[in-house]
DSSP file (Angstrom, degrees, kcal/mol; ACC not computed):
  #  RESIDUE AA STRUCTURE BP1 BP2  ACC     N-H-->O    O-->H-N    N-H-->O    O-->H-N    TCO  KAPPA ALPHA  PHI   PSI    X-CA   Y-CA   Z-CA
    1    1 A M              0   0    0      0, 0.0     2,-0.1     0, 0.0     5,-0.0   0.000 360.0 360.0 360.0 128.0   77.0  -23.4  -54.8
    2    2 A A    >   -     0   0    0      1,-0.1     3,-1.5     3,-0.0     4,-0.3  -0.385 360.0-113.5 -76.3 156.2   80.2  -24.7  -53.3
    3    3 A V  G >  S+     0   0    0      1,-0.3     3,-1.6     2,-0.2    -1,-0.1   0.877 117.8  58.0 -54.8 -39.4   83.5  -23.1  -54.3
    4    4 A N  G 3  S+     0   0    0      1,-0.3    -1,-0.3     3,-0.0    -2,-0.0   0.696  94.5  67.1 -69.9 -16.5   84.5  -26.4  -56.0
    5    5 A D  G <  S+     0   0    0     -3,-1.5     2,-0.5     2,-0.1    -1,-0.3   0.576  85.6  83.4 -78.4  -9.0   81.4  -26.2  -58.2
    6    6 A V  S <  S-     0   0    0     -3,-1.6     2,-0.2    -4,-0.3     0, 0.0  -0.840  81.5-127.9-100.2 126.4   82.9  -23.1  -60.0
    7    7 A E        -     0   0    0     -2,-0.5     2,-0.3     1,-0.0    -2,-0.1  -0.482  30.1-173.5 -74.0 141.4   85.3  -23.8  -62.8
    8    8 A C        -     0   0    0     -2,-0.2    -1,-0.0     1,-0.0     2,-0.0  -0.878  31.7 -85.4-131.1 162.9   88.6  -21.9  -62.6
    9    9 A C        -     0   0    0     -2,-0.3     3,-0.1     1,-0.1    -1,-0.0  -0.310  27.7-134.7 -64.7 149.8   91.5  -21.5  -64.9
   10   10 A D  S    S+     0   0    0      1,-0.1     2,-0.3     2,-0.0    -1,-0.1   0.818  90.9  25.0 -76.3 -30.2   94.2  -24.2  -64.7
   11   11 A T  S    S-     0   0    0      2,-0.1     2,-0.6     0, 0.0    -1,-0.1  -0.907  87.4-107.6-132.5 158.9   97.0  -21.5  -64.6
   12   12 A F        +     0   0    0     -2,-0.3     2,-0.3    -3,-0.1    -2,-0.0  -0.771  48.8 154.9 -88.3 118.4   97.1  -17.9  -63.6
   13   13 A Q        -     0   0    0     -2,-0.6     2,-0.4     2,-0.0    -2,-0.1  -0.918  31.5-146.4-150.2 120.7   97.3  -15.5  -66.5
   14   14 A V        -     0   0    0     -2,-0.3     2,-1.0     1,-0.0     3,-0.1  -0.724   8.8-148.1 -86.8 130.3   96.2  -11.9  -66.7
   15   15 A H    >>  -     0   0    0     -2,-0.4     4,-2.0     1,-0.2     3,-0.8  -0.782  14.9-175.3-100.8  92.0   94.8  -10.8  -70.0
   16   16 A D  H 3> S+     0   0    0     -2,-1.0     4,-1.8     1,-0.3    -1,-0.2   0.820  79.4  57.8 -56.8 -37.4   95.9   -7.1  -70.1
   17   17 A D  H 3> S+     0   0    0      1,-0.2     4,-1.2     2,-0.2    -1,-0.3   0.874 110.1  43.9 -64.9 -36.5   94.1   -6.3  -73.4
   18   18 A L  H <> S+     0   0    0     -3,-0.8     4,-2.2     2,-0.2    -1,-0.2   0.882 111.9  52.1 -71.2 -41.7   90.7   -7.4  -71.9
   19   19 A L  H  X S+     0   0    0     -4,-2.0     4,-2.3     1,-0.2    -2,-0.2   0.796 105.3  56.2 -69.1 -27.3   91.3   -5.6  -68.6
   20   20 A K  H  X S+     0   0    0     -4,-1.8     4,-1.7    -5,-0.2    -1,-0.2   0.904 107.0  49.7 -70.0 -41.1   92.1   -2.4  -70.5
   21   21 A I  H  X S+     0   0    0     -4,-1.2     4,-1.4     1,-0.2    -2,-0.2   0.953 113.3  47.0 -58.3 -50.3   88.6   -2.7  -72.3
   22   22 A V  H  X S+     0   0    0     -4,-2.2     4,-1.8     1,-0.2     3,-0.3   0.909 109.8  51.5 -58.6 -45.2   87.0   -3.2  -68.9
   23   23 A S  H  < S+     0   0    0     -4,-2.3    -1,-0.2     1,-0.2    -2,-0.2   0.812 109.1  52.3 -68.6 -28.6   88.8   -0.3  -67.2
   24   24 A E  H  < S+     0   0    0     -4,-1.7    -1,-0.2    -3,-0.2    -2,-0.2   0.826 117.2  37.2 -71.3 -32.4   87.7    2.1  -70.0
   25   25 A K  H  < S+     0   0    0     -4,-1.4    -2,-0.2    -3,-0.3    -1,-0.2   0.614  87.3 112.8 -95.8 -15.1   84.1    1.1  -69.7
   26   26 A M     <  -     0   0    0     -4,-1.8     3,-0.1    -5,-0.2     6,-0.0  -0.401  65.6-128.8 -67.4 125.2   83.8    0.8  -66.0
   27   27 A P        -     0   0    0      0, 0.0    -1,-0.1     0, 0.0    -2,-0.1  -0.168  37.2 -80.8 -63.3 165.7   81.6    3.5  -64.4
   28   28 A E     >  -     0   0    0      1,-0.1     4,-2.0     4,-0.0     5,-0.2  -0.267  41.3-110.3 -62.9 156.7   82.8    5.6  -61.5
   29   29 A E  H  > S+     0   0    0      1,-0.2     4,-2.4     2,-0.2     5,-0.2   0.872 117.2  55.2 -59.1 -40.4   82.6    4.0  -58.0
   30   30 A E  H  > S+     0   0    0      1,-0.2     4,-2.7     2,-0.2    -1,-0.2   0.910 107.6  49.4 -62.8 -41.5   79.8    6.4  -56.9
   31   31 A E  H  > S+     0   0    0      1,-0.2     4,-2.1     2,-0.2    -1,-0.2   0.906 111.4  48.9 -65.4 -39.2   77.7    5.5  -59.9
   32   32 A L  H  X S+     0   0    0     -4,-2.0     4,-2.3     2,-0.2    -2,-0.2   0.886 111.4  50.1 -60.9 -39.8   78.1    1.8  -59.1
   33   33 A H  H  X S+     0   0    0     -4,-2.4     4,-2.3     2,-0.2    -2,-0.2   0.938 110.3  49.3 -65.6 -46.1   77.3    2.4  -55.5
   34   34 A D  H  X S+     0   0    0     -4,-2.7     4,-2.2     1,-0.2    -2,-0.2   0.886 111.0  50.9 -60.3 -39.0   74.1    4.3  -56.5
   35   35 A L  H  X S+     0   0    0     -4,-2.1     4,-2.2     2,-0.2    -1,-0.2   0.912 109.1  50.1 -66.4 -42.8   73.1    1.5  -58.9
   36   36 A A  H  X S+     0   0    0     -4,-2.3     4,-1.3     1,-0.2    -2,-0.2   0.892 110.3  50.9 -61.9 -39.3   73.5   -1.1  -56.1
   37   37 A E  H  X S+     0   0    0     -4,-2.3     4,-1.4     2,-0.2    -2,-0.2   0.897 108.0  53.0 -65.8 -39.4   71.4    1.0  -53.8
   38   38 A L  H  X S+     0   0    0     -4,-2.2     4,-1.0     1,-0.2     3,-0.5   0.935 108.5  48.7 -59.5 -46.8   68.7    1.2  -56.4
   39   39 A F  H  X S+     0   0    0     -4,-2.2     4,-0.5     1,-0.2    -1,-0.2   0.783 102.8  62.4 -67.7 -25.9   68.5   -2.5  -56.9
   40   40 A K  H >< S+     0   0    0     -4,-1.3     3,-1.3     1,-0.2    -1,-0.2   0.909  98.7  57.7 -62.2 -40.7   68.4   -3.0  -53.0
   41   41 A V  H >< S+     0   0    0     -4,-1.4     3,-0.8    -3,-0.5    -1,-0.2   0.860 103.5  51.0 -57.6 -36.2   65.1   -1.1  -53.2
   42   42 A F  H 3< S+     0   0    0     -4,-1.0    -1,-0.3     1,-0.2    -2,-0.2   0.616  93.3  80.3 -75.9 -10.9   63.7   -3.6  -55.6
   43   43 A G  T << S+     0   0    0     -3,-1.3     2,-0.5    -4,-0.5    -1,-0.2   0.278  72.6  90.7 -80.1  11.0   64.8   -6.4  -53.2
   44   44 A D    <>  -     0   0    0     -3,-0.8     4,-2.1     1,-0.1     5,-0.2  -0.930  66.4-147.9-114.2 129.9   61.8   -6.0  -50.8
   45   45 A F  H  > S+     0   0    0     -2,-0.5     4,-2.0     1,-0.2    -1,-0.1   0.882  98.8  51.0 -61.2 -42.0   58.6   -8.0  -51.4
   46   46 A T  H  > S+     0   0    0      2,-0.2     4,-2.1     1,-0.2    -1,-0.2   0.902 109.3  49.6 -65.2 -42.6   56.3   -5.3  -50.0
   47   47 A R  H  > S+     0   0    0      1,-0.2     4,-2.5     2,-0.2    -1,-0.2   0.906 109.0  52.3 -62.0 -41.2   57.8   -2.6  -52.3
   48   48 A I  H  X S+     0   0    0     -4,-2.1     4,-1.9     1,-0.2    -1,-0.2   0.911 109.0  50.9 -59.6 -42.3   57.4   -4.9  -55.3
   49   49 A R  H  X S+     0   0    0     -4,-2.0     4,-1.8     1,-0.2    -1,-0.2   0.896 109.6  50.9 -62.2 -40.4   53.7   -5.4  -54.4
   50   50 A I  H  X S+     0   0    0     -4,-2.1     4,-2.1     1,-0.2    -1,-0.2   0.923 108.6  51.0 -63.2 -44.7   53.3   -1.6  -54.1
   51   51 A L  H  X S+     0   0    0     -4,-2.5     4,-1.1     1,-0.2    -1,-0.2   0.871 106.8  54.1 -63.2 -36.4   54.8   -1.1  -57.5
   52   52 A F  H  X S+     0   0    0     -4,-1.9     4,-0.6     1,-0.2    -1,-0.2   0.870 108.0  49.8 -67.2 -35.4   52.5   -3.6  -59.1
   53   53 A V  H >X S+     0   0    0     -4,-1.8     4,-1.7     1,-0.2     3,-1.1   0.910 110.0  51.1 -63.8 -40.9   49.5   -1.8  -57.7
   54   54 A L  H 3< S+     0   0    0     -4,-2.1    47,-0.5     1,-0.3    -2,-0.2   0.667  96.4  69.8 -73.6 -15.1   50.9    1.5  -59.1
   55   55 A F  H 3< S+     0   0    0     -4,-1.1    -1,-0.3    -3,-0.2    -2,-0.2   0.827 109.1  35.5 -65.1 -28.3   51.3   -0.1  -62.5
   56   56 A E  H << S-     0   0    0     -3,-1.1     2,-0.3    -4,-0.6    -2,-0.2   0.850 127.8  -6.4 -93.3 -39.7   47.5   -0.2  -62.7
   57   57 A V     <  -     0   0    0     -4,-1.7     2,-0.4    42,-0.0    -1,-0.3  -0.996  64.6-103.2-157.5 152.6   46.3    3.0  -61.0
   58   58 A E        +     0   0    0     -2,-0.3     2,-0.3    -3,-0.1    42,-0.2  -0.688  52.1 175.2 -75.5 132.7   47.3    6.0  -59.0
   59   59 A V  E     -A   99   0A   0     40,-1.8    40,-3.8    -2,-0.4     2,-0.2  -0.923  29.3-120.9-139.6 164.9   46.3    5.4  -55.4
   60   60 A C  E  >  -A   98   0A   0     -2,-0.3     4,-2.1    38,-0.3     5,-0.2  -0.494  41.2 -99.5 -96.4 173.5   46.5    6.9  -51.9
   61   61 A V  H  > S+     0   0    0     36,-0.6     4,-2.7     1,-0.2     5,-0.2   0.849 122.6  57.1 -62.7 -35.1   48.0    5.2  -48.9
   62   62 A C  H  > S+     0   0    0      2,-0.2     4,-2.2     1,-0.2    -1,-0.2   0.929 107.8  47.6 -60.1 -45.4   44.6    4.1  -47.6
   63   63 A D  H  > S+     0   0    0      1,-0.2     4,-2.6     2,-0.2    -2,-0.2   0.902 112.4  48.4 -62.5 -43.5   43.9    2.3  -50.9
   64   64 A L  H  X S+     0   0    0     -4,-2.1     4,-2.6     2,-0.2     5,-0.2   0.923 111.1  50.7 -63.4 -44.7   47.3    0.6  -50.8
   65   65 A A  H  X>S+     0   0    0     -4,-2.7     5,-2.2     1,-0.2     4,-0.7   0.903 113.7  44.7 -62.1 -41.2   46.9   -0.5  -47.2
   66   66 A E  H  <5S+     0   0    0     -4,-2.2     3,-0.3     3,-0.2    -1,-0.2   0.919 114.9  47.8 -68.2 -44.9   43.5   -2.0  -48.0
   67   67 A T  H  <5S+     0   0    0     -4,-2.6    -2,-0.2     1,-0.2    -1,-0.2   0.874 120.8  36.2 -65.3 -39.1   44.7   -3.7  -51.2
   68   68 A L  H  <5S-     0   0    0     -4,-2.6    -1,-0.2    -5,-0.2    -2,-0.2   0.420 105.9-122.3 -99.0   1.3   47.8   -5.2  -49.6
   69   69 A N  T  <5S+     0   0    0     -4,-0.7     2,-0.3    -3,-0.3    -3,-0.2   0.946  70.4 122.6  59.7  49.3   46.2   -5.9  -46.1
   70   70 A M      < -     0   0    0     -5,-2.2    -1,-0.2    -6,-0.2     2,-0.2  -0.829  66.8 -90.4-133.2 169.7   48.8   -3.8  -44.4
   71   71 A T     >  -     0   0    0     -2,-0.3     4,-2.1     1,-0.1     5,-0.2  -0.526  31.3-121.6 -80.3 151.8   48.8   -0.8  -42.0
   72   72 A Q  H  > S+     0   0    0      1,-0.2     4,-3.0     2,-0.2     5,-0.2   0.869 114.3  57.0 -57.8 -38.3   49.0    2.7  -43.4
   73   73 A S  H  > S+     0   0    0      2,-0.2     4,-2.3     1,-0.2    -1,-0.2   0.927 107.0  46.5 -61.0 -45.4   52.1    3.2  -41.3
   74   74 A A  H  > S+     0   0    0      2,-0.2     4,-1.9     1,-0.2    -1,-0.2   0.916 114.0  48.6 -64.6 -40.4   53.9    0.2  -43.0
   75   75 A I  H  X S+     0   0    0     -4,-2.1     4,-2.7     2,-0.2     5,-0.2   0.930 110.4  51.6 -65.1 -45.6   52.8    1.3  -46.4
   76   76 A S  H  X S+     0   0    0     -4,-3.0     4,-2.3     1,-0.2    -2,-0.2   0.903 106.9  53.1 -54.3 -45.6   54.0    4.9  -45.7
   77   77 A H  H  X S+     0   0    0     -4,-2.3     4,-1.4     1,-0.2    -1,-0.2   0.922 112.2  44.4 -57.5 -46.5   57.4    3.6  -44.6
   78   78 A Q  H  X S+     0   0    0     -4,-1.9     4,-2.3     1,-0.2    -2,-0.2   0.883 111.2  53.6 -71.3 -36.4   57.8    1.7  -47.9
   79   79 A L  H  X S+     0   0    0     -4,-2.7     4,-2.9     1,-0.2     5,-0.2   0.892 103.4  57.5 -61.0 -39.8   56.6    4.6  -50.0
   80   80 A K  H  X S+     0   0    0     -4,-2.3     4,-2.2    -5,-0.2    -1,-0.2   0.910 108.4  46.1 -57.3 -43.7   59.1    6.9  -48.4
   81   81 A I  H  X S+     0   0    0     -4,-1.4     4,-1.6     2,-0.2    -1,-0.2   0.907 114.0  48.3 -67.1 -43.7   61.9    4.5  -49.6
   82   82 A L  H  <>S+     0   0    0     -4,-2.3     5,-2.9     1,-0.2     6,-0.9   0.870 112.5  48.5 -63.6 -36.9   60.4    4.3  -53.1
   83   83 A K  H ><5S+     0   0    0     -4,-2.9     3,-1.2     3,-0.2    -2,-0.2   0.882 108.5  52.5 -72.3 -39.3   60.1    8.0  -53.2
   84   84 A Q  H 3<5S+     0   0    0     -4,-2.2    -1,-0.2     1,-0.3    -2,-0.2   0.853 109.4  51.6 -63.1 -34.4   63.7    8.6  -52.0
   85   85 A A  T 3<5S-     0   0    0     -4,-1.6    -1,-0.3    -5,-0.1    -2,-0.2   0.454 114.9-121.4 -81.6  -0.8   64.7    6.2  -54.9
   86   86 A K  T < 5S+     0   0    0     -3,-1.2    -3,-0.2     2,-0.2    -2,-0.1   0.820  80.6 119.6  62.2  33.8   62.7    8.3  -57.4
   87   87 A L  S   <S+     0   0    0     -5,-2.9    15,-2.4    -6,-0.1    16,-0.4   0.675  73.7  30.9 -97.6 -20.5   60.6    5.3  -58.3
   88   88 A V  E     -B  101   0A   0     -6,-0.9     2,-0.3    13,-0.3    13,-0.2  -0.927  65.7-159.5-131.6 160.6   57.3    6.8  -57.2
   89   89 A K  E     -B  100   0A   0     11,-2.7    11,-2.1    -2,-0.3     2,-0.3  -0.896   8.8-148.1-132.2 164.8   55.9   10.3  -57.1
   90   90 A S  E     -B   99   0A   0     -2,-0.3     2,-0.3     9,-0.2     9,-0.2  -0.915   8.9-170.5-133.5 157.7   53.1   11.9  -55.1
   91   91 A R  E     -B   98   0A   0      7,-1.9     7,-3.1    -2,-0.3     2,-0.4  -0.988  21.8-127.4-146.0 144.0   50.5   14.6  -55.5
   92   92 A R  E     +B   97   0A   0     -2,-0.3     2,-0.4     5,-0.2     5,-0.2  -0.759  21.1 179.5 -94.2 134.4   48.1   16.1  -53.1
   93   93 A E  E >   -B   96   0A   0      3,-3.2     3,-1.9    -2,-0.4     2,-0.4  -0.888  66.2 -57.3-134.1 101.8   44.4   16.4  -53.8
   94   94 A G  T 3  S-     0   0    0     -2,-0.4    -2,-0.0     1,-0.3     0, 0.0  -0.513 121.3 -15.9  61.7-118.9   42.6   18.0  -50.9
   95   95 A K  T 3  S+     0   0    0     -2,-0.4     2,-0.3    -3,-0.1    -1,-0.3   0.468 124.3  82.8 -95.3  -4.0   43.3   15.9  -47.8
   96   96 A S  E <   - B   0  93A   0     -3,-1.9    -3,-3.2   -36,-0.0     2,-0.5  -0.750  62.6-150.6-104.8 150.5   44.6   12.8  -49.8
   97   97 A V  E     - B   0  92A   0     -2,-0.3   -36,-0.6    -5,-0.2     2,-0.4  -0.983  16.6-155.6-119.0 121.6   48.0   12.2  -51.2
   98   98 A F  E     -AB  60  91A   0     -7,-3.1    -7,-1.9    -2,-0.5     2,-0.3  -0.793   3.4-152.5-103.8 142.6   48.0   10.0  -54.3
   99   99 A Y  E     +AB  59  90A   0    -40,-3.8   -40,-1.8    -2,-0.4     2,-0.3  -0.844  19.0 163.9-112.9 146.2   51.0    7.9  -55.4
  100  100 A S  E     - B   0  89A   0    -11,-2.1   -11,-2.7    -2,-0.3     2,-0.1  -0.941  47.8 -73.0-150.0 169.6   52.0    6.8  -58.9
  101  101 A L  E     - B   0  88A   0    -47,-0.5   -13,-0.3    -2,-0.3     3,-0.1  -0.447  39.2-132.7 -65.6 141.4   55.0    5.5  -60.7
  102  102 A A  S    S-     0   0    0    -15,-2.4     2,-0.3     1,-0.2   -14,-0.2   0.887  74.5 -32.4 -62.5 -41.9   57.7    8.2  -61.3
  103  103 A D  S >> S-     0   0    0    -16,-0.4     3,-1.1   -14,-0.0     4,-0.6  -0.951  71.4 -78.3-166.9 177.9   58.3    7.2  -64.9
  104  104 A G  H 3> S+     0   0    0     -2,-0.3     4,-1.7     1,-0.2     5,-0.1   0.644 111.0  75.8 -66.5 -18.2   58.2    4.5  -67.4
  105  105 A H  H 3> S+     0   0    0      1,-0.2     4,-2.6     2,-0.2    -1,-0.2   0.828  87.6  59.3 -63.1 -32.5   61.6    3.2  -66.4
  106  106 A V  H <> S+     0   0    0     -3,-1.1     4,-2.2     1,-0.2     5,-0.2   0.947 107.1  46.8 -64.5 -46.6   60.2    1.6  -63.3
  107  107 A R  H  X S+     0   0    0     -4,-0.6     4,-2.6     1,-0.2    -1,-0.2   0.904 112.4  51.4 -59.6 -40.9   57.9   -0.6  -65.4
  108  108 A T  H  X S+     0   0    0     -4,-1.7     4,-2.5     2,-0.2     5,-0.2   0.900 107.6  50.4 -62.8 -45.0   60.7   -1.5  -67.7
  109  109 A I  H  X S+     0   0    0     -4,-2.6     4,-1.9     2,-0.2    -1,-0.2   0.926 114.5  44.3 -60.0 -46.7   63.0   -2.6  -64.9
  110  110 A I  H  X S+     0   0    0     -4,-2.2     4,-2.6     1,-0.2    -2,-0.2   0.918 112.5  52.0 -69.5 -41.2   60.3   -4.9  -63.4
  111  111 A A  H  X S+     0   0    0     -4,-2.6     4,-2.5    -5,-0.2    -1,-0.2   0.895 110.3  48.4 -61.3 -39.0   59.3   -6.3  -66.8
  112  112 A Q  H  X S+     0   0    0     -4,-2.5     4,-2.2     2,-0.2    -1,-0.2   0.883 110.8  51.1 -68.5 -37.0   63.0   -7.1  -67.6
  113  113 A G  H  X S+     0   0    0     -4,-1.9     4,-2.2    -5,-0.2    -2,-0.2   0.917 111.7  47.3 -64.6 -41.4   63.3   -8.8  -64.2
  114  114 A R  H  X S+     0   0    0     -4,-2.6     4,-1.6     1,-0.2    -2,-0.2   0.923 110.2  52.7 -64.0 -43.6   60.2  -10.9  -64.9
  115  115 A D  H  < S+     0   0    0     -4,-2.5     4,-0.4     1,-0.2    -1,-0.2   0.919 110.0  50.0 -58.0 -42.3   61.4  -11.8  -68.3
  116  116 A H  H >< S+     0   0    0     -4,-2.2     3,-1.1     1,-0.2    -1,-0.2   0.922 111.1  45.7 -66.6 -43.4   64.7  -13.0  -66.8
  117  117 A I  H 3< S+     0   0    0     -4,-2.2    -1,-0.2     1,-0.2    -2,-0.2   0.731 110.0  56.4 -74.9 -15.9   63.1  -15.2  -64.1
  118  118 A E  T 3<        0   0    0     -4,-1.6    -1,-0.2     1,-0.2    -2,-0.2   0.456 360.0 360.0 -88.7  -2.0   60.7  -16.7  -66.6
  119  119 A E    <         0   0    0     -3,-1.1    -1,-0.2    -4,-0.4    -2,-0.1   0.494 360.0 360.0 -68.7 360.0   63.5  -17.9  -69.0
């Protein structure tokens, strides 16, 4: 979209009453930064594919690699990012480590994103 495609005001006028409302509701900078970082995690095609697998079943890295036709190393790298973002959790069972969604919020975030793109 070109700059000329965006409508702008004909005159410059600051609406202090509106800005006061915004400043009272605006989260702290650190919280906004953390939120932006969380959404960056969702911005990767492979990570979204991993999350969709985990919507259905708890799996190990071997299962994910086979399902997504990727190397275990590539899957492990993406799982590390998802785990750091607290979107997935893991548990050890013998020699295997199984991954699952961290909580229901992950499913909700993805569902709302899908609803939005399908409008």
